[in-house]
C-alpha positions as CSV (number, residue, x, y, z in Angstrom):
1,X,139.7,67.9,95.2
2,X,136.8,68.2,97.6
3,X,135.3,70.8,95.9
4,X,132.9,68.4,93.5
5,X,133.3,71.4,90.1
6,X,135.9,68.8,88.1
7,X,139.1,70.9,89.9
8,X,140.6,67.1,89.7
9,X,141.2,67.4,86.2
10,X,143.2,70.5,87.1
11,X,145.3,68.6,89.5
12,X,148.6,66.8,87.9
13,X,147.8,63.6,87.2
14,X,150.4,62.1,89.7
15,X,148.5,63.9,91.9
16,X,145.4,62.7,91.4
17,X,146.7,59.0,91.0
18,X,148.0,59.6,95.0
19,X,144.4,60.7,96.1
20,X,143.0,57.6,94.4
21,X,145.7,55.3,95.8
22,X,145.0,56.2,99.0
23,X,141.4,55.8,98.6
24,X,142.1,52.4,97.4
25,X,144.1,50.7,99.6
26,X,141.4,52.0,102.1
27,X,138.9,49.9,100.2
28,X,141.2,47.0,99.3
29,X,139.4,44.8,101.7
30,X,136.0,45.5,100.5
31,X,137.0,45.2,97.0
32,X,138.2,41.3,98.1
33,X,135.2,40.5,99.7
34,X,133.0,41.6,96.2
35,X,135.0,40.2,94.4
36,X,134.6,36.4,96.5
37,X,131.2,36.7,96.4
38,X,130.8,37.5,92.6
39,X,133.0,34.2,92.5
40,X,131.2,31.9,94.3
41,X,128.2,32.3,91.9
42,X,128.2,30.3,89.1
43,X,127.8,32.2,86.0
44,X,128.4,30.5,82.2
45,X,128.3,32.3,79.8
46,X,124.1,32.4,78.9
47,X,123.5,31.2,82.6
48,X,124.3,35.0,84.2
49,X,121.4,35.7,86.2
50,X,121.9,34.3,89.5
51,X,124.9,36.7,89.5
52,X,123.4,39.7,88.2
53,X,120.8,39.3,91.0
54,X,124.0,39.1,93.3
55,X,125.3,41.9,91.5
56,X,122.8,44.7,91.4
57,X,121.9,44.3,95.2
58,X,125.3,44.7,96.2
59,X,125.4,47.8,93.7
60,X,121.9,49.1,95.7
61,X,123.6,48.2,98.8
62,X,126.5,50.0,98.2
63,X,124.0,53.4,97.6
64,X,124.9,53.2,93.5
65,X,121.8,55.0,91.8
66,X,119.5,53.9,88.6
67,X,120.6,49.9,89.4
68,X,119.1,47.8,86.7
69,X,118.6,44.6,85.0
70,X,117.6,44.0,81.5
71,X,116.2,41.0,80.1
72,X,119.8,39.4,79.2
73,X,120.9,40.0,82.8
74,X,123.4,42.5,82.0
75,X,123.5,45.0,85.7
76,X,124.1,48.8,85.5
77,X,123.6,52.3,87.7
78,X,123.8,55.6,86.2
79,X,125.8,57.5,88.3
80,X,124.9,61.5,87.6
81,X,128.2,63.5,86.4
82,X,128.0,67.2,85.7
83,X,127.3,66.9,82.2
84,X,124.2,65.0,82.1
85,X,124.6,64.7,77.8
86,X,127.1,61.9,77.5
87,X,127.9,58.9,79.5
88,X,131.4,57.2,80.5
89,X,130.9,53.5,79.9
90,X,132.8,51.2,82.8
91,X,132.4,47.7,81.9
92,X,133.0,44.1,83.7
93,X,132.0,41.6,82.4
94,X,130.0,39.2,84.5
95,X,130.2,35.7,83.2
96,X,132.5,32.7,83.3
97,X,134.1,29.9,80.8
98,X,133.4,26.9,83.5
99,X,130.0,24.6,83.1
100,X,127.5,25.3,85.6
101,X,128.4,22.3,87.7
102,X,132.2,23.4,88.5
103,X,132.7,23.3,91.9
104,X,133.9,26.7,92.9
105,X,136.1,27.1,96.4
106,X,137.3,30.5,96.4
107,X,140.5,30.8,99.1
108,X,142.8,33.1,100.1
109,X,146.4,32.1,100.9
110,X,148.2,34.7,102.2
111,X,148.4,37.6,99.7
112,X,146.8,35.7,96.9
113,X,142.9,34.8,96.1
114,X,142.0,31.3,94.6
115,X,139.0,30.1,92.8
116,X,138.1,29.6,89.0
117,X,137.2,32.6,87.2
118,X,138.7,35.2,90.4
119,X,140.2,37.2,87.8
120,X,138.4,36.8,85.0
121,X,136.4,38.6,85.4
122,X,135.3,38.4,89.1
123,X,137.1,41.6,90.1
124,X,136.5,43.2,86.8
125,X,132.4,43.7,87.9
126,X,133.7,44.1,91.3
127,X,136.2,47.1,90.5
128,X,133.7,48.5,88.3
129,X,130.9,48.5,91.4
130,X,133.8,50.2,93.4
131,X,134.8,53.0,91.3
132,X,131.8,55.3,92.3
133,X,132.4,54.6,95.8
134,X,136.0,55.6,95.7
135,X,135.4,58.9,94.0
136,X,132.8,59.7,96.1
137,X,135.0,59.5,99.1
138,X,137.2,61.7,97.6
139,X,134.4,63.5,96.8
140,X,134.6,63.8,92.8
141,X,131.4,64.2,90.7
142,X,132.2,62.5,87.2
143,X,132.5,65.0,84.4
144,X,130.0,62.9,82.5
145,X,127.3,60.1,83.5
146,X,129.2,57.1,84.8
147,X,127.3,54.2,83.1
148,X,128.9,51.0,85.7
149,X,127.6,47.3,84.5
150,X,128.4,44.0,84.8
151,X,127.6,42.8,81.3
152,X,126.9,39.1,80.1
153,X,128.1,36.9,77.0
154,X,132.1,38.2,76.5
155,X,133.3,35.0,76.9
156,X,133.1,31.9,74.1
157,X,130.3,31.8,72.4
158,X,128.6,35.0,74.1
159,X,129.4,37.0,70.8
160,X,130.0,40.3,73.1
161,X,126.0,40.2,73.5
162,X,126.2,41.8,76.6
163,X,128.5,45.3,75.8
164,X,126.0,45.3,72.6
165,X,123.1,45.7,74.4
166,X,124.8,48.2,76.8
167,X,125.7,50.6,74.2
168,X,122.0,50.2,72.3
169,X,120.5,51.2,75.7
170,X,122.8,53.7,76.2
171,X,123.1,56.0,72.7
172,X,125.0,58.8,74.7
173,X,127.9,56.4,75.5
174,X,131.1,58.7,74.3
175,X,133.7,56.2,75.4
176,X,134.0,53.0,77.2
177,X,136.4,51.7,79.8
178,X,136.7,47.6,79.8
179,X,138.2,46.2,82.7
180,X,139.9,42.6,83.3
181,X,141.0,41.4,86.3
182,X,144.4,40.4,85.2
183,X,147.3,41.8,83.1
184,X,147.7,45.0,85.3
185,X,149.8,47.8,83.2
186,X,148.0,46.3,80.0
187,X,145.6,48.9,77.5
188,X,144.5,47.0,74.7
189,X,143.3,49.9,72.0
190,X,143.4,46.7,69.3
191,X,139.9,44.8,68.7
192,X,141.2,41.3,67.3
193,X,137.6,40.4,65.3
194,X,136.8,36.8,65.0
195,X,134.1,34.8,63.4
196,X,133.2,31.4,64.2
197,X,131.4,29.3,62.6
198,X,129.6,25.8,63.0
199,X,130.0,22.9,60.5
200,X,127.8,20.5,59.7
201,X,128.7,17.0,57.5
202,X,126.0,14.4,56.9
203,X,126.3,11.2,55.1
204,X,123.9,8.4,55.2
205,X,125.7,6.2,57.3
206,X,125.4,2.3,58.1
207,X,128.1,-0.6,59.1
208,X,131.6,-0.7,58.8
209,X,131.9,-4.0,57.2
210,X,128.3,-4.7,55.4
211,X,128.2,-1.4,54.1
212,X,131.9,0.0,53.7
213,X,132.5,2.2,50.7
214,X,129.7,4.5,51.4
215,X,131.1,8.1,52.2
216,X,131.9,8.4,56.1
217,X,131.2,12.0,57.3
218,X,134.2,12.0,59.7
219,X,136.6,10.8,56.8
220,X,134.8,13.6,55.0
221,X,135.0,16.4,57.6
222,X,138.7,15.7,58.1
223,X,139.4,16.0,54.6
224,X,137.8,19.4,54.7
225,X,139.6,20.3,57.9
226,X,142.8,19.8,55.7
227,X,141.7,22.0,53.0
228,X,140.9,24.7,55.3
229,X,144.6,24.0,57.1
230,X,145.7,25.0,53.7
231,X,144.5,28.7,53.6
232,X,147.1,30.8,53.9
233,X,146.6,33.6,56.6
234,X,149.3,36.7,56.8
235,X,151.7,37.2,59.7
236,X,150.7,41.1,59.5
237,X,148.7,42.1,59.7
238,X,148.1,39.0,62.3
239,X,145.2,36.8,61.0
240,X,144.7,32.6,62.3
241,X,142.0,30.0,61.5
242,X,141.5,27.3,64.1
243,X,139.2,23.7,64.7
244,X,138.8,24.4,68.2
245,X,136.3,21.3,68.4
246,X,135.0,18.1,66.6
247,X,132.0,15.8,67.6
248,X,130.2,13.1,65.9
249,X,129.9,9.4,65.1
250,X,128.0,6.6,66.8
251,X,130.7,3.8,67.4
252,X,134.1,2.3,66.4
253,X,131.8,0.1,63.8
254,X,129.5,2.4,62.6
255,X,130.0,4.4,59.7
256,X,129.3,8.0,60.7
257,X,126.3,9.5,59.7
258,X,127.1,12.9,60.7
259,X,129.7,14.9,62.4
260,X,129.9,18.6,63.9
261,X,133.3,20.9,64.1
262,X,133.4,24.8,65.5
263,X,135.8,26.7,63.4
264,X,137.7,30.6,65.3
265,X,139.3,32.7,62.6
266,X,140.5,36.0,63.9
267,X,142.2,39.3,62.6
268,X,143.3,42.6,63.8
269,X,142.2,43.9,59.9
270,X,138.8,43.5,58.7
271,X,139.5,43.1,55.6
272,X,141.5,40.3,56.4
273,X,139.4,38.9,58.3
274,X,137.0,39.1,55.7
275,X,138.9,37.7,53.2
276,X,139.4,34.8,55.3
277,X,135.8,34.3,56.0
278,X,135.4,34.2,52.3
279,X,137.6,31.5,51.8
280,X,136.6,29.2,54.3
281,X,133.3,29.3,52.6
282,X,134.8,28.6,49.2
283,X,136.3,25.4,50.7
284,X,133.1,24.7,52.2
285,X,130.6,25.3,49.4
286,X,133.4,22.9,47.5
287,X,132.8,19.8,50.1
288,X,133.3,16.7,49.6
289,X,131.7,13.9,47.6
290,X,128.5,11.9,49.0
291,X,128.0,14.1,51.9
292,X,126.3,17.4,52.5
293,X,128.1,19.5,54.3
294,X,126.2,23.1,56.0
295,X,127.4,25.6,58.2
296,X,126.4,28.9,60.0
297,X,127.8,31.7,62.0
298,X,127.8,31.4,65.6
299,X,130.4,34.5,66.3
300,X,131.0,37.6,64.7
301,X,132.9,40.0,66.3
302,X,134.5,42.8,65.4
303,X,137.5,43.9,64.7
304,X,139.1,48.0,64.7
305,X,141.6,50.0,67.2
306,X,142.3,52.9,68.6
307,X,145.2,54.9,67.5
308,X,147.9,55.1,69.4
309,X,148.2,58.6,70.0
310,X,144.8,59.4,70.6
311,X,144.0,61.0,74.2
312,X,142.0,57.9,76.2
313,X,145.5,55.9,75.2
314,X,147.8,58.5,76.5
315,X,145.6,59.2,79.5
316,X,145.5,55.4,80.6
317,X,149.4,55.1,80.0
318,X,150.4,58.3,82.0
319,X,148.1,57.0,84.6
320,X,150.0,53.8,84.9
321,X,153.3,55.1,84.7
322,X,151.9,56.9,87.6
323,X,151.2,53.9,89.9
324,X,154.7,52.8,89.0
325,X,154.5,50.7,86.0
326,X,155.4,50.6,82.2
327,X,152.4,50.3,80.5
328,X,151.9,47.6,77.6
329,X,149.7,48.3,74.3
330,X,148.0,44.9,73.8
331,X,145.7,43.3,70.9
332,X,143.2,41.2,72.4
333,X,139.5,40.4,72.3
334,X,137.7,42.0,75.2
335,X,134.3,44.1,75.5
336,X,136.3,47.0,74.1
337,X,135.8,45.5,70.6
338,X,132.3,46.8,69.9
339,X,132.7,50.3,71.1
340,X,135.5,50.7,68.8
341,X,134.0,49.0,65.9
342,X,131.1,52.1,66.5
343,X,133.7,54.8,66.6
344,X,133.8,55.0,70.2
345,X,137.2,55.4,72.0
346,X,137.5,52.6,74.3
347,X,140.1,50.4,76.1
348,X,140.3,47.6,78.2
349,X,142.7,48.1,81.4
350,X,144.0,45.1,83.6
351,X,143.8,45.4,87.9
352,X,146.1,43.0,89.0
353,X,148.4,40.0,88.4
354,X,147.9,37.0,89.1
355,X,147.6,33.3,86.4
356,X,145.9,30.6,85.1
357,X,143.0,32.2,84.0
358,X,140.3,29.9,82.4
359,X,141.6,27.3,84.6
360,X,140.1,26.1,87.5
361,X,143.4,27.1,89.7
362,X,143.2,30.3,88.7
363,X,145.0,33.2,91.3
364,X,145.3,36.9,91.5
365,X,148.0,38.8,93.5
366,X,146.0,40.9,96.2
367,X,148.3,43.8,96.7
368,X,148.5,45.0,93.5
369,X,144.6,45.7,93.6
370,X,144.8,49.1,95.1
371,X,146.9,50.1,92.2
372,X,144.9,48.9,89.8
373,X,141.7,50.2,91.0
374,X,143.2,54.0,92.1
375,X,144.5,53.5,87.8
376,X,141.0,52.7,87.2
377,X,139.5,55.4,89.1
378,X,142.0,58.2,87.9
379,X,141.3,57.2,84.5
380,X,137.5,57.7,84.7
381,X,138.0,60.9,86.1
382,X,140.5,62.4,83.4
383,X,138.7,60.5,80.5
384,X,135.1,61.8,81.9
385,X,136.6,65.1,82.6
386,X,138.0,65.3,78.6
387,X,134.4,64.3,77.4
388,X,133.1,67.5,79.7
389,X,135.1,69.7,78.1
390,X,134.9,68.6,74.6
391,X,132.1,69.8,71.9
């Protein structure tokens, strides 16, 4: 294991995991400290620059080479592997769902760390950064180059723009491991795709009494939404349609001149996703008499899957079993969507237990982080060595 020649890959997986676990236990306080510092910096989607600046300094301070921040605040470091012709991307997104003015208080109470965004995804970003440190302590050079990134735009309307840019900038990417702080034991290999619409309904407006009878944008939007709810979607492959936000109107005694609402449709199957999109657009084209209906696509996340018997899935399951957890295959919308849609083997894995993601009272459990980090490091070694040995 101390030799830097790929000997780690020839050890039994259990031996590799145990070595990684020992190193992870030594690093757990460093991971907790870095997670706390990351989470303390507000980073709503599209406003990740301050967090990116901190993370780049942290990477440099830890000795990671080739640290760079791109124009949209993705932070990357490229660690040379034995095979320099390919890369394995470790992606921990840096953005959160919380507005910039959300009070952020990170507190440690016993074995728990509390705070908004602490697990989703400050821990994920911190763990990605610490993997090269852990491998260096074990004397392991990865099989291929590691591109470690804290990427933007995973949440909400970010539309996975961060991971798209990272892959565009690293065309030699041969595999991706996306990292989330929660859900230790989960292996996401089915990408839930989505399309999101912004719909605007405009009418003449007027006084609720004096102009009664004129078309009302709120009434028209309600009719459109009712018609959208009549679109049938299958249970298998699971496909959904939701109107998640609506806003408009002027006052209680005004015929509303304008309303905006947002639609989210999702599926694990691209064909059904596109079919549902076509049905949504048909409803919108039919419109409502007396008002103008316009719309635009504001989100487009691709669907897809990595076969359950593929090498990367089998390796992930094997490693998770070795840390004493029963793995769970999962479908979700993560940074893994983009590489999967491009034919690049990818998974998303979790790092610890916790609860209340996307809430200000979110928390994570500290002790399982060692197993989560060991899982990530061991999977990085296995995937990297497999890529190095492949043609």
